[in-house]
PDBQT receptor file of N, H, CA, C and O in Angstrom, charges set to zero:
ATOM      1  N   MET A   1       0.847  -1.177   0.000  1.00  0.00    +0.000 N 
ATOM      2  CA  MET A   1       0.000   0.000   0.000  1.00  0.00    +0.000 C 
ATOM      3  C   MET A   1       0.892   1.240   0.000  1.00  0.00    +0.000 C 
ATOM      4  O   MET A   1       1.885   1.293   0.725  1.00  0.00    +0.000 OA
ATOM      5  N   THR A   2       0.553   2.197  -0.779  1.00  0.00    +0.000 N 
ATOM      6  H   THR A   2      -0.254   2.154  -1.368  1.00  0.00    +0.000 HD
ATOM      7  CA  THR A   2       1.313   3.433  -0.892  1.00  0.00    +0.000 C 
ATOM      8  C   THR A   2       0.749   4.484   0.047  1.00  0.00    +0.000 C 
ATOM      9  O   THR A   2      -0.464   4.618   0.203  1.00  0.00    +0.000 OA
ATOM     10  N   ARG A   3       1.655   5.227   0.670  1.00  0.00    +0.000 N 
ATOM     11  H   ARG A   3       2.641   5.119   0.543  1.00  0.00    +0.000 HD
ATOM     12  CA  ARG A   3       1.210   6.357   1.487  1.00  0.00    +0.000 C 
ATOM     13  C   ARG A   3       0.730   7.456   0.555  1.00  0.00    +0.000 C 
ATOM     14  O   ARG A   3       1.332   7.697  -0.491  1.00  0.00    +0.000 OA
ATOM     15  N   LYS A   4      -0.346   8.117   0.932  1.00  0.00    +0.000 N 
ATOM     16  H   LYS A   4      -0.835   7.922   1.783  1.00  0.00    +0.000 HD
ATOM     17  CA  LYS A   4      -0.866   9.198   0.110  1.00  0.00    +0.000 C 
ATOM     18  C   LYS A   4      -1.331  10.335   1.009  1.00  0.00    +0.000 C 
ATOM     19  O   LYS A   4      -1.673  10.107   2.169  1.00  0.00    +0.000 OA
ATOM     20  N   PRO A   5      -1.346  11.547   0.488  1.00  0.00    +0.000 N 
ATOM     21  CA  PRO A   5      -1.757  12.674   1.306  1.00  0.00    +0.000 C 
ATOM     22  C   PRO A   5      -3.262  12.684   1.542  1.00  0.00    +0.000 C 
ATOM     23  O   PRO A   5      -4.054  12.298   0.682  1.00  0.00    +0.000 OA
ATOM     24  N   ALA A   6      -3.622  13.132   2.719  1.00  0.00    +0.000 N 
ATOM     25  H   ALA A   6      -2.979  13.446   3.418  1.00  0.00    +0.000 HD
ATOM     26  CA  ALA A   6      -5.028  13.305   3.081  1.00  0.00    +0.000 C 
ATOM     27  C   ALA A   6      -5.130  14.624   3.835  1.00  0.00    +0.000 C 
ATOM     28  O   ALA A   6      -4.122  15.175   4.275  1.00  0.00    +0.000 OA
ATOM     29  N   ILE A   7      -6.332  15.117   3.980  1.00  0.00    +0.000 N 
ATOM     30  H   ILE A   7      -7.151  14.669   3.623  1.00  0.00    +0.000 HD
ATOM     31  CA  ILE A   7      -6.516  16.407   4.643  1.00  0.00    +0.000 C 
ATOM     32  C   ILE A   7      -7.575  16.315   5.720  1.00  0.00    +0.000 C 
ATOM     33  O   ILE A   7      -8.630  15.712   5.528  1.00  0.00    +0.000 OA
ATOM     34  N   ASP A   8      -7.278  16.921   6.853  1.00  0.00    +0.000 N 
ATOM     35  H   ASP A   8      -6.420  17.411   7.009  1.00  0.00    +0.000 HD
ATOM     36  CA  ASP A   8      -8.267  17.081   7.921  1.00  0.00    +0.000 C 
ATOM     37  C   ASP A   8      -8.812  18.487   7.745  1.00  0.00    +0.000 C 
ATOM     38  O   ASP A   8      -8.187  19.461   8.165  1.00  0.00    +0.000 OA
ATOM     39  N   ARG A   9      -9.962  18.588   7.131  1.00  0.00    +0.000 N 
ATOM     40  H   ARG A   9     -10.469  17.797   6.790  1.00  0.00    +0.000 HD
ATOM     41  CA  ARG A   9     -10.540  19.882   6.765  1.00  0.00    +0.000 C 
ATOM     42  C   ARG A   9     -10.821  20.774   7.975  1.00  0.00    +0.000 C 
ATOM     43  O   ARG A   9     -10.920  21.992   7.827  1.00  0.00    +0.000 OA
ATOM     44  N   ALA A  10     -10.949  20.197   9.150  1.00  0.00    +0.000 N 
ATOM     45  H   ALA A  10     -10.869  19.208   9.270  1.00  0.00    +0.000 HD
ATOM     46  CA  ALA A  10     -11.197  20.988  10.354  1.00  0.00    +0.000 C 
ATOM     47  C   ALA A  10      -9.991  21.859  10.711  1.00  0.00    +0.000 C 
ATOM     48  O   ALA A  10     -10.147  22.897  11.353  1.00  0.00    +0.000 OA
ATOM     49  N   PHE A  11      -8.786  21.440  10.296  1.00  0.00    +0.000 N 
ATOM     50  H   PHE A  11      -8.660  20.597   9.774  1.00  0.00    +0.000 HD
ATOM     51  CA  PHE A  11      -7.573  22.188  10.614  1.00  0.00    +0.000 C 
ATOM     52  C   PHE A  11      -7.073  23.051   9.462  1.00  0.00    +0.000 C 
ATOM     53  O   PHE A  11      -6.183  23.879   9.652  1.00  0.00    +0.000 OA
ATOM     54  N   CYS A  12      -7.637  22.864   8.267  1.00  0.00    +0.000 N 
ATOM     55  H   CYS A  12      -8.360  22.191   8.113  1.00  0.00    +0.000 HD
ATOM     56  CA  CYS A  12      -7.186  23.605   7.088  1.00  0.00    +0.000 C 
ATOM     57  C   CYS A  12      -7.539  25.087   7.221  1.00  0.00    +0.000 C 
ATOM     58  O   CYS A  12      -8.686  25.445   7.489  1.00  0.00    +0.000 OA
ATOM     59  N   MET A  13      -6.523  25.945   7.027  1.00  0.00    +0.000 N 
ATOM     60  H   MET A  13      -5.592  25.654   6.809  1.00  0.00    +0.000 HD
ATOM     61  CA  MET A  13      -6.712  27.401   7.111  1.00  0.00    +0.000 C 
ATOM     62  C   MET A  13      -6.947  28.021   5.733  1.00  0.00    +0.000 C 
ATOM     63  O   MET A  13      -7.105  29.237   5.627  1.00  0.00    +0.000 OA
ATOM     64  N   HIS A  14      -6.972  27.210   4.683  1.00  0.00    +0.000 N 
ATOM     65  H   HIS A  14      -6.843  26.222   4.769  1.00  0.00    +0.000 HD
ATOM     66  CA  HIS A  14      -7.200  27.659   3.306  1.00  0.00    +0.000 C 
ATOM     67  C   HIS A  14      -6.167  28.690   2.866  1.00  0.00    +0.000 C 
ATOM     68  O   HIS A  14      -6.479  29.614   2.115  1.00  0.00    +0.000 OA
ATOM     69  N   CYS A  15      -4.939  28.524   3.338  1.00  0.00    +0.000 N 
ATOM     70  H   CYS A  15      -4.685  27.773   3.948  1.00  0.00    +0.000 HD
ATOM     71  CA  CYS A  15      -3.874  29.491   3.048  1.00  0.00    +0.000 C 
ATOM     72  C   CYS A  15      -3.254  29.281   1.669  1.00  0.00    +0.000 C 
ATOM     73  O   CYS A  15      -2.695  30.214   1.093  1.00  0.00    +0.000 OA
ATOM     74  N   GLY A  16      -3.347  28.066   1.139  1.00  0.00    +0.000 N 
ATOM     75  H   GLY A  16      -3.801  27.308   1.607  1.00  0.00    +0.000 HD
ATOM     76  CA  GLY A  16      -2.788  27.768  -0.179  1.00  0.00    +0.000 C 
ATOM     77  C   GLY A  16      -1.309  27.436  -0.176  1.00  0.00    +0.000 C 
ATOM     78  O   GLY A  16      -0.723  27.276  -1.246  1.00  0.00    +0.000 OA
ATOM     79  N   ALA A  17      -0.677  27.324   0.998  1.00  0.00    +0.000 N 
ATOM     80  H   ALA A  17      -1.153  27.454   1.868  1.00  0.00    +0.000 HD
ATOM     81  CA  ALA A  17       0.754  26.995   1.059  1.00  0.00    +0.000 C 
ATOM     82  C   ALA A  17       1.035  25.664   0.372  1.00  0.00    +0.000 C 
ATOM     83  O   ALA A  17       2.046  25.528  -0.316  1.00  0.00    +0.000 OA
ATOM     84  N   CYS A  18       0.170  24.699   0.546  1.00  0.00    +0.000 N 
ATOM     85  H   CYS A  18      -0.651  24.810   1.105  1.00  0.00    +0.000 HD
ATOM     86  CA  CYS A  18       0.355  23.384  -0.058  1.00  0.00    +0.000 C 
ATOM     87  C   CYS A  18       0.258  23.459  -1.583  1.00  0.00    +0.000 C 
ATOM     88  O   CYS A  18       0.996  22.777  -2.295  1.00  0.00    +0.000 OA
ATOM     89  N   VAL A  19      -0.655  24.290  -2.074  1.00  0.00    +0.000 N 
ATOM     90  H   VAL A  19      -1.254  24.844  -1.496  1.00  0.00    +0.000 HD
ATOM     91  CA  VAL A  19      -0.835  24.443  -3.523  1.00  0.00    +0.000 C 
ATOM     92  C   VAL A  19       0.439  25.007  -4.139  1.00  0.00    +0.000 C 
ATOM     93  O   VAL A  19       0.895  24.523  -5.175  1.00  0.00    +0.000 OA
ATOM     94  N   GLY A  20       1.011  26.019  -3.514  1.00  0.00    +0.000 N 
ATOM     95  H   GLY A  20       0.641  26.413  -2.672  1.00  0.00    +0.000 HD
ATOM     96  CA  GLY A  20       2.238  26.623  -4.015  1.00  0.00    +0.000 C 
ATOM     97  C   GLY A  20       3.449  25.724  -3.903  1.00  0.00    +0.000 C 
ATOM     98  O   GLY A  20       4.384  25.847  -4.694  1.00  0.00    +0.000 OA
ATOM     99  N   ALA A  21       3.452  24.816  -2.928  1.00  0.00    +0.000 N 
ATOM    100  H   ALA A  21       2.692  24.717  -2.286  1.00  0.00    +0.000 HD
ATOM    101  CA  ALA A  21       4.595  23.936  -2.702  1.00  0.00    +0.000 C 
ATOM    102  C   ALA A  21       4.607  22.716  -3.616  1.00  0.00    +0.000 C 
ATOM    103  O   ALA A  21       5.664  22.119  -3.819  1.00  0.00    +0.000 OA
ATOM    104  N   CYS A  22       3.479  22.334  -4.162  1.00  0.00    +0.000 N 
ATOM    105  H   CYS A  22       2.620  22.819  -3.997  1.00  0.00    +0.000 HD
ATOM    106  CA  CYS A  22       3.381  21.101  -4.952  1.00  0.00    +0.000 C 
ATOM    107  C   CYS A  22       4.131  21.220  -6.280  1.00  0.00    +0.000 C 
ATOM    108  O   CYS A  22       3.794  22.071  -7.103  1.00  0.00    +0.000 OA
ATOM    109  N   PRO A  23       5.151  20.372  -6.499  1.00  0.00    +0.000 N 
ATOM    110  CA  PRO A  23       5.922  20.447  -7.743  1.00  0.00    +0.000 C 
ATOM    111  C   PRO A  23       5.165  19.921  -8.963  1.00  0.00    +0.000 C 
ATOM    112  O   PRO A  23       5.579  20.163 -10.096  1.00  0.00    +0.000 OA
ATOM    113  N   GLU A  24       4.075  19.212  -8.745  1.00  0.00    +0.000 N 
ATOM    114  H   GLU A  24       3.739  19.015  -7.824  1.00  0.00    +0.000 HD
ATOM    115  CA  GLU A  24       3.307  18.630  -9.847  1.00  0.00    +0.000 C 
ATOM    116  C   GLU A  24       2.023  19.415 -10.147  1.00  0.00    +0.000 C 
ATOM    117  O   GLU A  24       1.254  19.035 -11.029  1.00  0.00    +0.000 OA
ATOM    118  N   ASN A  25       1.798  20.502  -9.415  1.00  0.00    +0.000 N 
ATOM    119  H   ASN A  25       2.423  20.811  -8.698  1.00  0.00    +0.000 HD
ATOM    120  CA  ASN A  25       0.540  21.259  -9.537  1.00  0.00    +0.000 C 
ATOM    121  C   ASN A  25      -0.659  20.324  -9.383  1.00  0.00    +0.000 C 
ATOM    122  O   ASN A  25      -1.630  20.410 -10.135  1.00  0.00    +0.000 OA
ATOM    123  N   ALA A  26      -0.575  19.436  -8.400  1.00  0.00    +0.000 N 
ATOM    124  H   ALA A  26       0.214  19.367  -7.789  1.00  0.00    +0.000 HD
ATOM    125  CA  ALA A  26      -1.602  18.419  -8.202  1.00  0.00    +0.000 C 
ATOM    126  C   ALA A  26      -2.586  18.770  -7.094  1.00  0.00    +0.000 C 
ATOM    127  O   ALA A  26      -3.358  17.919  -6.652  1.00  0.00    +0.000 OA
ATOM    128  N   LEU A  27      -2.560  20.029  -6.642  1.00  0.00    +0.000 N 
ATOM    129  H   LEU A  27      -1.933  20.721  -7.001  1.00  0.00    +0.000 HD
ATOM    130  CA  LEU A  27      -3.508  20.485  -5.634  1.00  0.00    +0.000 C 
ATOM    131  C   LEU A  27      -4.259  21.680  -6.183  1.00  0.00    +0.000 C 
ATOM    132  O   LEU A  27      -3.713  22.486  -6.937  1.00  0.00    +0.000 OA
ATOM    133  N   SER A  28      -5.508  21.780  -5.797  1.00  0.00    +0.000 N 
ATOM    134  H   SER A  28      -5.951  21.126  -5.185  1.00  0.00    +0.000 HD
ATOM    135  CA  SER A  28      -6.333  22.884  -6.248  1.00  0.00    +0.000 C 
ATOM    136  C   SER A  28      -7.088  23.444  -5.054  1.00  0.00    +0.000 C 
ATOM    137  O   SER A  28      -7.670  22.690  -4.274  1.00  0.00    +0.000 OA
ATOM    138  N   LEU A  29      -7.081  24.762  -4.909  1.00  0.00    +0.000 N 
ATOM    139  H   LEU A  29      -6.609  25.374  -5.543  1.00  0.00    +0.000 HD
ATOM    140  CA  LEU A  29      -7.841  25.422  -3.855  1.00  0.00    +0.000 C 
ATOM    141  C   LEU A  29      -9.145  25.884  -4.480  1.00  0.00    +0.000 C 
ATOM    142  O   LEU A  29      -9.176  26.874  -5.211  1.00  0.00    +0.000 OA
ATOM    143  N   GLU A  30     -10.216  25.168  -4.191  1.00  0.00    +0.000 N 
ATOM    144  H   GLU A  30     -10.191  24.364  -3.596  1.00  0.00    +0.000 HD
ATOM    145  CA  GLU A  30     -11.538  25.457  -4.740  1.00  0.00    +0.000 C 
ATOM    146  C   GLU A  30     -12.404  26.041  -3.639  1.00  0.00    +0.000 C 
ATOM    147  O   GLU A  30     -12.766  25.351  -2.686  1.00  0.00    +0.000 OA
ATOM    148  N   GLU A  31     -12.734  27.323  -3.778  1.00  0.00    +0.000 N 
ATOM    149  H   GLU A  31     -12.440  27.884  -4.552  1.00  0.00    +0.000 HD
ATOM    150  CA  GLU A  31     -13.510  28.011  -2.740  1.00  0.00    +0.000 C 
ATOM    151  C   GLU A  31     -12.782  27.854  -1.412  1.00  0.00    +0.000 C 
ATOM    152  O   GLU A  31     -11.792  28.547  -1.177  1.00  0.00    +0.000 OA
ATOM    153  N   VAL A  32     -13.237  26.977  -0.550  1.00  0.00    +0.000 N 
ATOM    154  H   VAL A  32     -14.042  26.414  -0.741  1.00  0.00    +0.000 HD
ATOM    155  CA  VAL A  32     -12.583  26.737   0.744  1.00  0.00    +0.000 C 
ATOM    156  C   VAL A  32     -12.191  25.270   0.904  1.00  0.00    +0.000 C 
ATOM    157  O   VAL A  32     -12.063  24.785   2.028  1.00  0.00    +0.000 OA
ATOM    158  N   TRP A  33     -12.000  24.564  -0.197  1.00  0.00    +0.000 N 
ATOM    159  H   TRP A  33     -12.104  24.957  -1.111  1.00  0.00    +0.000 HD
ATOM    160  CA  TRP A  33     -11.615  23.150  -0.156  1.00  0.00    +0.000 C 
ATOM    161  C   TRP A  33     -10.324  22.941  -0.920  1.00  0.00    +0.000 C 
ATOM    162  O   TRP A  33     -10.132  23.502  -1.999  1.00  0.00    +0.000 OA
ATOM    163  N   ILE A  34      -9.453  22.145  -0.365  1.00  0.00    +0.000 N 
ATOM    164  H   ILE A  34      -9.609  21.690   0.512  1.00  0.00    +0.000 HD
ATOM    165  CA  ILE A  34      -8.257  21.691  -1.071  1.00  0.00    +0.000 C 
ATOM    166  C   ILE A  34      -8.610  20.365  -1.724  1.00  0.00    +0.000 C 
ATOM    167  O   ILE A  34      -9.135  19.465  -1.068  1.00  0.00    +0.000 OA
ATOM    168  N   GLU A  35      -8.325  20.245  -3.001  1.00  0.00    +0.000 N 
ATOM    169  H   GLU A  35      -7.899  20.977  -3.533  1.00  0.00    +0.000 HD
ATOM    170  CA  GLU A  35      -8.591  19.006  -3.725  1.00  0.00    +0.000 C 
ATOM    171  C   GLU A  35      -7.274  18.449  -4.253  1.00  0.00    +0.000 C 
ATOM    172  O   GLU A  35      -6.456  19.188  -4.801  1.00  0.00    +0.000 OA
ATOM    173  N   PHE A  36      -7.073  17.148  -4.087  1.00  0.00    +0.000 N 
ATOM    174  H   PHE A  36      -7.738  16.548  -3.642  1.00  0.00    +0.000 HD
ATOM    175  CA  PHE A  36      -5.927  16.460  -4.666  1.00  0.00    +0.000 C 
ATOM    176  C   PHE A  36      -6.319  16.020  -6.067  1.00  0.00    +0.000 C 
ATOM    177  O   PHE A  36      -7.364  15.393  -6.245  1.00  0.00    +0.000 OA
ATOM    178  N   LEU A  37      -5.512  16.332  -7.051  1.00  0.00    +0.000 N 
ATOM    179  H   LEU A  37      -4.663  16.841  -6.906  1.00  0.00    +0.000 HD
ATOM    180  CA  LEU A  37      -5.816  15.993  -8.435  1.00  0.00    +0.000 C 
ATOM    181  C   LEU A  37      -5.191  14.643  -8.797  1.00  0.00    +0.000 C 
ATOM    182  O   LEU A  37      -4.367  14.108  -8.055  1.00  0.00    +0.000 OA
ATOM    183  N   SER A  38      -5.592  14.111  -9.933  1.00  0.00    +0.000 N 
ATOM    184  H   SER A  38      -6.262  14.545 -10.535  1.00  0.00    +0.000 HD
ATOM    185  CA  SER A  38      -5.164  12.763 -10.328  1.00  0.00    +0.000 C 
ATOM    186  C   SER A  38      -3.668  12.652 -10.609  1.00  0.00    +0.000 C 
ATOM    187  O   SER A  38      -3.130  11.545 -10.610  1.00  0.00    +0.000 OA
ATOM    188  N   ASN A  39      -2.983  13.771 -10.849  1.00  0.00    +0.000 N 
ATOM    189  H   ASN A  39      -3.421  14.670 -10.849  1.00  0.00    +0.000 HD
ATOM    190  CA  ASN A  39      -1.548  13.699 -11.129  1.00  0.00    +0.000 C 
ATOM    191  C   ASN A  39      -0.690  13.773  -9.868  1.00  0.00    +0.000 C 
ATOM    192  O   ASN A  39       0.522  13.971  -9.962  1.00  0.00    +0.000 OA
ATOM    193  N   CYS A  40      -1.288  13.619  -8.707  1.00  0.00    +0.000 N 
ATOM    194  H   CYS A  40      -2.272  13.458  -8.631  1.00  0.00    +0.000 HD
ATOM    195  CA  CYS A  40      -0.547  13.601  -7.439  1.00  0.00    +0.000 C 
ATOM    196  C   CYS A  40       0.392  12.394  -7.427  1.00  0.00    +0.000 C 
ATOM    197  O   CYS A  40      -0.015  11.275  -7.737  1.00  0.00    +0.000 OA
ATOM    198  N   THR A  41       1.659  12.640  -7.062  1.00  0.00    +0.000 N 
ATOM    199  H   THR A  41       1.990  13.549  -6.810  1.00  0.00    +0.000 HD
ATOM    200  CA  THR A  41       2.653  11.561  -7.022  1.00  0.00    +0.000 C 
ATOM    201  C   THR A  41       2.909  11.059  -5.595  1.00  0.00    +0.000 C 
ATOM    202  O   THR A  41       3.803  10.240  -5.383  1.00  0.00    +0.000 OA
ATOM    203  N   ASN A  42       2.140  11.537  -4.626  1.00  0.00    +0.000 N 
ATOM    204  H   ASN A  42       1.413  12.203  -4.799  1.00  0.00    +0.000 HD
ATOM    205  CA  ASN A  42       2.254  11.115  -3.224  1.00  0.00    +0.000 C 
ATOM    206  C   ASN A  42       3.626  11.435  -2.629  1.00  0.00    +0.000 C 
ATOM    207  O   ASN A  42       4.134  10.680  -1.800  1.00  0.00    +0.000 OA
ATOM    208  N   CYS A  43       4.223  12.547  -3.048  1.00  0.00    +0.000 N 
ATOM    209  H   CYS A  43       3.811  13.160  -3.722  1.00  0.00    +0.000 HD
ATOM    210  CA  CYS A  43       5.570  12.893  -2.584  1.00  0.00    +0.000 C 
ATOM    211  C   CYS A  43       5.585  13.425  -1.148  1.00  0.00    +0.000 C 
ATOM    212  O   CYS A  43       6.612  13.328  -0.476  1.00  0.00    +0.000 OA
ATOM    213  N   GLY A  44       4.479  13.980  -0.667  1.00  0.00    +0.000 N 
ATOM    214  H   GLY A  44       3.645  14.058  -1.213  1.00  0.00    +0.000 HD
ATOM    215  CA  GLY A  44       4.406  14.460   0.706  1.00  0.00    +0.000 C 
ATOM    216  C   GLY A  44       4.879  15.890   0.922  1.00  0.00    +0.000 C 
ATOM    217  O   GLY A  44       4.878  16.370   2.055  1.00  0.00    +0.000 OA
ATOM    218  N   ILE A  45       5.281  16.576  -0.131  1.00  0.00    +0.000 N 
ATOM    219  H   ILE A  45       5.282  16.186  -1.052  1.00  0.00    +0.000 HD
ATOM    220  CA  ILE A  45       5.737  17.961   0.014  1.00  0.00    +0.000 C 
ATOM    221  C   ILE A  45       4.608  18.838   0.542  1.00  0.00    +0.000 C 
ATOM    222  O   ILE A  45       4.856  19.737   1.346  1.00  0.00    +0.000 OA
ATOM    223  N   CYS A  46       3.400  18.599   0.115  1.00  0.00    +0.000 N 
ATOM    224  H   CYS A  46       3.199  17.869  -0.538  1.00  0.00    +0.000 HD
ATOM    225  CA  CYS A  46       2.258  19.394   0.582  1.00  0.00    +0.000 C 
ATOM    226  C   CYS A  46       2.066  19.246   2.091  1.00  0.00    +0.000 C 
ATOM    227  O   CYS A  46       1.751  20.218   2.778  1.00  0.00    +0.000 OA
ATOM    228  N   ALA A  47       2.254  18.035   2.603  1.00  0.00    +0.000 N 
ATOM    229  H   ALA A  47       2.509  17.246   2.045  1.00  0.00    +0.000 HD
ATOM    230  CA  ALA A  47       2.101  17.797   4.040  1.00  0.00    +0.000 C 
ATOM    231  C   ALA A  47       3.178  18.540   4.825  1.00  0.00    +0.000 C 
ATOM    232  O   ALA A  47       2.901  19.086   5.893  1.00  0.00    +0.000 OA
ATOM    233  N   ARG A  48       4.391  18.564   4.307  1.00  0.00    +0.000 N 
ATOM    234  H   ARG A  48       4.616  18.120   3.439  1.00  0.00    +0.000 HD
ATOM    235  CA  ARG A  48       5.472  19.286   4.981  1.00  0.00    +0.000 C 
ATOM    236  C   ARG A  48       5.278  20.795   4.898  1.00  0.00    +0.000 C 
ATOM    237  O   ARG A  48       5.729  21.517   5.788  1.00  0.00    +0.000 OA
ATOM    238  N   ALA A  49       4.620  21.288   3.858  1.00  0.00    +0.000 N 
ATOM    239  H   ALA A  49       4.253  20.702   3.135  1.00  0.00    +0.000 HD
ATOM    240  CA  ALA A  49       4.417  22.726   3.674  1.00  0.00    +0.000 C 
ATOM    241  C   ALA A  49       3.233  23.261   4.462  1.00  0.00    +0.000 C 
ATOM    242  O   ALA A  49       3.134  24.469   4.678  1.00  0.00    +0.000 OA
ATOM    243  N   CYS A  50       2.343  22.396   4.890  1.00  0.00    +0.000 N 
ATOM    244  H   CYS A  50       2.423  21.415   4.714  1.00  0.00    +0.000 HD
ATOM    245  CA  CYS A  50       1.118  22.830   5.565  1.00  0.00    +0.000 C 
ATOM    246  C   CYS A  50       1.430  23.375   6.966  1.00  0.00    +0.000 C 
ATOM    247  O   CYS A  50       1.887  22.625   7.828  1.00  0.00    +0.000 OA
ATOM    248  N   PRO A  51       1.187  24.682   7.203  1.00  0.00    +0.000 N 
ATOM    249  CA  PRO A  51       1.537  25.264   8.500  1.00  0.00    +0.000 C 
ATOM    250  C   PRO A  51       0.625  24.829   9.645  1.00  0.00    +0.000 C 
ATOM    251  O   PRO A  51       1.001  24.951  10.811  1.00  0.00    +0.000 OA
ATOM    252  N   SER A  52      -0.557  24.327   9.332  1.00  0.00    +0.000 N 
ATOM    253  H   SER A  52      -0.862  24.227   8.385  1.00  0.00    +0.000 HD
ATOM    254  CA  SER A  52      -1.484  23.932  10.393  1.00  0.00    +0.000 C 
ATOM    255  C   SER A  52      -1.517  22.429  10.632  1.00  0.00    +0.000 C 
ATOM    256  O   SER A  52      -2.217  21.965  11.532  1.00  0.00    +0.000 OA
ATOM    257  N   GLY A  53      -0.769  21.658   9.840  1.00  0.00    +0.000 N 
ATOM    258  H   GLY A  53      -0.200  22.034   9.109  1.00  0.00    +0.000 HD
ATOM    259  CA  GLY A  53      -0.763  20.208   9.991  1.00  0.00    +0.000 C 
ATOM    260  C   GLY A  53      -2.037  19.540   9.495  1.00  0.00    +0.000 C 
ATOM    261  O   GLY A  53      -2.328  18.401   9.860  1.00  0.00    +0.000 OA
ATOM    262  N   ALA A  54      -2.795  20.246   8.666  1.00  0.00    +0.000 N 
ATOM    263  H   ALA A  54      -2.558  21.172   8.370  1.00  0.00    +0.000 HD
ATOM    264  CA  ALA A  54      -4.047  19.687   8.166  1.00  0.00    +0.000 C 
ATOM    265  C   ALA A  54      -3.820  18.588   7.129  1.00  0.00    +0.000 C 
ATOM    266  O   ALA A  54      -4.662  17.703   6.976  1.00  0.00    +0.000 OA
ATOM    267  N   ILE A  55      -2.700  18.633   6.419  1.00  0.00    +0.000 N 
ATOM    268  H   ILE A  55      -2.016  19.352   6.543  1.00  0.00    +0.000 HD
ATOM    269  CA  ILE A  55      -2.394  17.596   5.428  1.00  0.00    +0.000 C 
ATOM    270  C   ILE A  55      -1.405  16.633   6.064  1.00  0.00    +0.000 C 
ATOM    271  O   ILE A  55      -0.408  17.045   6.656  1.00  0.00    +0.000 OA
ATOM    272  N   PHE A  56      -1.694  15.360   5.934  1.00  0.00    +0.000 N 
ATOM    273  H   PHE A  56      -2.504  15.026   5.453  1.00  0.00    +0.000 HD
ATOM    274  CA  PHE A  56      -0.848  14.315   6.505  1.00  0.00    +0.000 C 
ATOM    275  C   PHE A  56      -0.807  13.145   5.544  1.00  0.00    +0.000 C 
ATOM    276  O   PHE A  56      -1.652  13.025   4.656  1.00  0.00    +0.000 OA
ATOM    277  N   MET A  57       0.177  12.288   5.726  1.00  0.00    +0.000 N 
ATOM    278  H   MET A  57       0.863  12.386   6.447  1.00  0.00    +0.000 HD
ATOM    279  CA  MET A  57       0.314  11.112   4.878  1.00  0.00    +0.000 C 
ATOM    280  C   MET A  57      -0.350   9.935   5.569  1.00  0.00    +0.000 C 
ATOM    281  O   MET A  57      -0.072   9.653   6.735  1.00  0.00    +0.000 OA
ATOM    282  N   GLU A  58      -1.224   9.251   4.855  1.00  0.00    +0.000 N 
ATOM    283  H   GLU A  58      -1.450   9.480   3.908  1.00  0.00    +0.000 HD
ATOM    284  CA  GLU A  58      -1.916   8.102   5.425  1.00  0.00    +0.000 C 
ATOM    285  C   GLU A  58      -1.605   6.855   4.614  1.00  0.00    +0.000 C 
ATOM    286  O   GLU A  58      -1.168   6.938   3.466  1.00  0.00    +0.000 OA
ATOM    287  N   GLY A  59      -1.830   5.720   5.214  1.00  0.00    +0.000 N 
ATOM    288  H   GLY A  59      -2.184   5.652   6.147  1.00  0.00    +0.000 HD
ATOM    289  CA  GLY A  59      -1.606   4.450   4.549  1.00  0.00    +0.000 C 
ATOM    290  C   GLY A  59      -0.302   3.807   4.967  1.00  0.00    +0.000 C 
ATOM    291  O   GLY A  59       0.418   4.329   5.818  1.00  0.00    +0.000 OA
ATOM    292  N   GLY A  60      -0.005   2.672   4.362  1.00  0.00    +0.000 N 
ATOM    293  H   GLY A  60      -0.590   2.249   3.670  1.00  0.00    +0.000 HD
ATOM    294  CA  GLY A  60       1.197   1.910   4.701  1.00  0.00    +0.000 C 
ATOM    295  C   GLY A  60       2.424   2.431   3.999  1.00  0.00    +0.000 C 
ATOM    296  O   GLY A  60       2.441   3.549   3.482  1.00  0.00    +0.000 OA
ATOM    297  N   LYS A  61       3.451   1.608   3.987  1.00  0.00    +0.000 N 
ATOM    298  H   LYS A  61       3.437   0.700   4.407  1.00  0.00    +0.000 HD
ATOM    299  CA  LYS A  61       4.718   1.984   3.353  1.00  0.00    +0.000 C 
ATOM    300  C   LYS A  61       4.664   1.892   1.865  1.00  0.00    +0.000 C 
ATOM    301  O   LYS A  61       5.654   2.177   1.192  1.00  0.00    +0.000 OA
TER     302      LYS A  61
């Protein structure tokens, strides 16, 4: 199982830091929701860029 990014929307500040950090442009800030797009490579950069810890990596190795 591959680890993939997930979001806890209760902690998301809608700042867009994750969108700007993604090297694949695989995140979209829609209104007040962050959406992961199909070209996400599960690199985890968005989770490291998130200042509120709302994005985290879930799943196995």
